[in-house]
N, C-alpha and C positions, 0 to 999 in steps of 0.2 A: 827536442833537439836531438837527432841522431850523436853526435858527438859530445861527450863531457868535457875531455881537454887532453891535450897533449902529452903523452907520457914522457916524461925527461929522466933516463938512466943513463949508466954507465955502457950497457949493452945497445939501447936505442941511439946514442951518440954515434956507435960504429954504424950501425944498420943505416944511419943518415946519409953516411958517405956513400952508400949503394942504393941512392936514392928510396930508400924502405922508412915507413914513417910509422909510429904506433900511437894509437888514441885509444883512449878509454870511452866506450862506447855505451850507449843505453843497452840495457839486457834486452829489449826486443826487436832490435836491429837486428838487420840479414846483410847480406855480403851485397843485393843487388840494389837495396836502398843506399847503403854506404858507399857503394862505387858512383853511384850519380850524384849523391850530395858532394863529396870530394870534387869529382870531376866539375862541377858548375861551381862550386865555391872558390876554388883554389885555381881554376883554369888551367887544369893540365889532363894529360890521359894517363888513365889508370889501368896500368898491365893487370895487377892481381890482388886479390884482398884475401888474407887468411884471419880466421877469426878463433880466438882461444877464451873458454870460460874457466875461472877460477873460481872455485867453490870456497866458501868460507870455512875456517876450523872450528870445531868446535873449543871454547877457551872456559877457564875456570878460574875466578880470582876469589879464593877462600871457598864461602858458599854461594856465591853468586856465580851461576852460570850463564854463557852466550856463545855467541858466534860472532867470527871475524867477518867484515865485508863480503860479499860476493861480488866479483866483479868481471865485466868481458873487454877484451881489449882486442883490436884490429891491427893486423900488420898491412899499412897500404904500401904496394910497391907501384912507382910513376915513372914514367920516362923522363922527364926533366924534375931539376930538384924544384920545391916550395918554397918562395920567398915571401 
């Protein structure tokens, strides 16, 4: 599945007023696949898709080291609201 979930934060709530929706997406998804998927699933015309990739940071808890989760999010701009 291309879309993992809809990202709901204060920033995305403000963007939703301007018909911009933010999704967490699969790391291997690209703009073209995402645009086709959104337009067929929600029956809306997609104007623009921007993608941002957030790399995980190195963290340490005592002697144990690891990384936080890496994720990719997409800003999808549509002509009408998604219901």
